[in-house]
C-alpha positions as CSV (number, residue, x, y, z in Angstrom):
1,X,-10.2,58.7,26.0
2,X,-12.9,61.0,24.5
3,X,-14.2,62.3,27.8
4,X,-12.4,65.6,27.4
5,X,-14.4,66.4,24.3
6,X,-17.8,67.7,25.3
7,X,-19.5,67.3,21.9
8,X,-18.8,63.5,21.7
9,X,-21.5,61.4,23.3
10,X,-20.9,57.7,24.2
11,X,-23.8,55.5,23.3
12,X,-24.4,52.7,25.8
13,X,-25.7,50.4,23.1
14,X,-22.3,49.5,21.8
15,X,-21.1,48.9,25.3
16,X,-23.8,46.3,25.8
17,X,-23.0,44.9,22.3
18,X,-19.4,44.7,23.4
19,X,-20.5,42.9,26.6
20,X,-22.5,40.4,24.5
21,X,-19.4,39.9,22.3
22,X,-17.3,39.3,25.3
23,X,-19.8,36.9,26.7
24,X,-19.9,35.0,23.5
25,X,-16.1,35.0,23.2
26,X,-15.8,33.8,26.8
27,X,-18.3,31.0,26.1
28,X,-16.4,29.9,23.0
29,X,-13.1,29.9,24.8
30,X,-14.7,27.9,27.7
31,X,-16.0,25.3,25.2
32,X,-12.6,25.2,23.5
33,X,-10.9,24.6,26.8
34,X,-13.4,21.9,27.7
35,X,-12.9,20.1,24.5
36,X,-9.2,20.3,24.8
37,X,-9.5,18.9,28.4
38,X,-11.5,16.0,27.0
39,X,-8.9,15.3,24.4
40,X,-6.2,15.4,27.0
41,X,-8.1,13.0,29.2
42,X,-8.6,10.6,26.3
43,X,-4.9,10.7,25.5
44,X,-4.0,10.1,29.2
45,X,-6.3,7.1,29.2
46,X,-4.8,5.7,26.1
47,X,-1.1,6.1,27.0
48,X,1.0,3.0,27.7
49,X,1.7,1.9,31.2
50,X,5.1,2.3,32.8
51,X,5.6,-1.5,32.6
52,X,5.0,-1.4,28.8
53,X,7.4,1.5,28.4
54,X,10.1,-0.4,30.4
55,X,9.6,-3.5,28.2
56,X,10.0,-1.4,25.1
57,X,13.2,0.2,26.5
58,X,11.7,3.7,26.5
59,X,11.9,4.2,30.3
60,X,14.4,2.7,32.8
61,X,13.2,0.0,35.2
62,X,12.4,1.3,38.7
63,X,15.0,-1.0,40.3
64,X,17.9,0.2,38.1
65,X,19.4,3.7,37.8
66,X,18.8,6.0,34.9
67,X,22.5,6.1,34.1
68,X,22.7,2.3,33.8
69,X,19.7,2.4,31.5
70,X,21.2,5.1,29.3
71,X,24.5,3.2,29.1
72,X,22.7,0.0,28.1
73,X,20.7,1.8,25.4
74,X,23.9,3.4,24.0
75,X,25.6,0.0,23.9
76,X,22.6,-1.5,22.1
77,X,22.7,1.4,19.6
78,X,26.4,1.0,19.1
79,X,26.0,-2.7,18.5
80,X,23.2,-2.1,16.0
81,X,25.3,0.6,14.3
82,X,28.3,-1.8,14.0
83,X,26.1,-4.5,12.6
84,X,24.6,-2.1,9.9
85,X,28.1,-0.8,9.0
86,X,29.4,-4.3,8.6
87,X,26.4,-5.2,6.3
88,X,26.9,-2.1,4.2
89,X,30.7,-2.8,3.8
90,X,29.9,-6.4,2.7
91,X,27.1,-5.6,0.3
92,X,27.5,-6.6,-3.3
93,X,28.5,-4.3,-6.0
94,X,26.0,-2.9,-8.5
95,X,27.3,-5.2,-11.3
96,X,26.8,-8.2,-9.0
97,X,23.2,-7.1,-8.3
98,X,22.6,-6.7,-12.0
99,X,24.0,-10.2,-12.7
100,X,21.7,-11.7,-10.0
101,X,18.7,-9.8,-11.6
102,X,18.1,-7.8,-8.4
103,X,18.7,-4.5,-10.2
104,X,18.0,-3.7,-13.8
105,X,20.7,-2.4,-16.0
106,X,19.6,1.0,-17.1
107,X,21.1,4.3,-18.2
108,X,18.0,6.4,-17.1
109,X,18.2,8.7,-14.2
110,X,16.9,7.2,-10.9
111,X,13.9,9.5,-10.9
112,X,12.9,8.1,-14.3
113,X,13.6,4.4,-13.6
114,X,10.1,3.7,-12.2
115,X,8.4,5.2,-15.2
116,X,10.8,3.3,-17.5
117,X,9.9,0.1,-15.7
118,X,6.2,0.9,-16.0
119,X,6.6,1.5,-19.8
120,X,8.5,-1.7,-20.2
121,X,5.7,-3.7,-18.4
122,X,3.0,-1.9,-20.5
123,X,4.8,-2.8,-23.7
124,X,5.2,-6.4,-22.6
125,X,1.4,-6.6,-21.8
126,X,0.6,-5.1,-25.2
127,X,2.8,-7.7,-26.9
128,X,1.3,-10.6,-25.0
129,X,-2.3,-9.4,-25.8
130,X,-1.4,-9.1,-29.4
131,X,0.1,-12.6,-29.5
132,X,-2.9,-14.0,-27.7
133,X,-5.3,-12.4,-30.1
134,X,-3.5,-13.9,-33.1
135,X,-3.0,-17.4,-31.7
136,X,-4.7,-20.2,-33.6
137,X,-7.9,-21.7,-32.4
138,X,-8.5,-25.4,-31.5
139,X,-9.8,-26.3,-35.0
140,X,-6.7,-25.0,-36.7
141,X,-4.5,-26.8,-34.1
142,X,-6.4,-30.1,-34.9
143,X,-6.0,-29.6,-38.7
144,X,-2.2,-29.0,-38.3
145,X,-1.9,-32.1,-36.0
146,X,-0.7,-30.0,-33.1
147,X,-3.6,-30.8,-30.8
148,X,-3.9,-34.5,-30.3
149,X,-7.5,-35.9,-30.5
150,X,-9.0,-39.3,-31.1
151,X,-9.2,-40.2,-34.8
152,X,-13.0,-40.5,-34.9
153,X,-13.4,-37.0,-33.4
154,X,-10.8,-35.7,-35.9
155,X,-12.7,-37.2,-38.8
156,X,-16.0,-35.7,-37.6
157,X,-14.3,-32.3,-37.4
158,X,-12.8,-32.6,-40.8
159,X,-16.1,-33.5,-42.4
160,X,-16.8,-37.3,-42.4
161,X,-19.5,-37.5,-39.7
162,X,-20.9,-40.8,-40.9
163,X,-17.8,-42.8,-39.8
164,X,-18.0,-41.2,-36.4
165,X,-21.3,-42.7,-35.4
166,X,-21.0,-46.2,-37.0
167,X,-20.1,-48.0,-33.8
168,X,-22.3,-46.0,-31.4
169,X,-25.8,-47.1,-30.4
170,X,-28.5,-45.3,-28.5
171,X,-31.0,-47.0,-26.2
172,X,-33.6,-46.8,-29.0
173,X,-31.2,-48.3,-31.6
174,X,-28.4,-47.1,-33.9
175,X,-27.8,-43.4,-34.5
176,X,-27.8,-44.1,-38.3
177,X,-31.5,-45.0,-38.3
């Protein structure tokens, strides 16, 4: 391209540099092709056998024609489609699902219903934690005769410990000694 201009000299160093770049590029492309070849070999090793594909209905059996296989698949699809359409026609109304507690009655947009449910659960958890933290302890339940205990234990708790141990003896003698 620049040969017709006498004052332009072509330096051979960039040409050798270009050759080095070409060699490097060629080597990188060769390595990329080799790794791609290994990936493809692995995929081919892992693919399902023809028998498995036939069992799953993906390929036609060798003994039957492809048209028969396609007709059979289309009939199966039509049967499934009819079944699903029948189920959709007979599904319960929204009000029935709300009555059966399958759906929640809400006026929120569908995109906000999940957040609304999360908020409701968080409020319920907070209320339960609050009630648990304010519930009476076992001593208070015994004093109010809510928690049944043996009378001797109750008297000991209330403050008459001497009556509790009158009938009990230890191996060394009475507890009152």
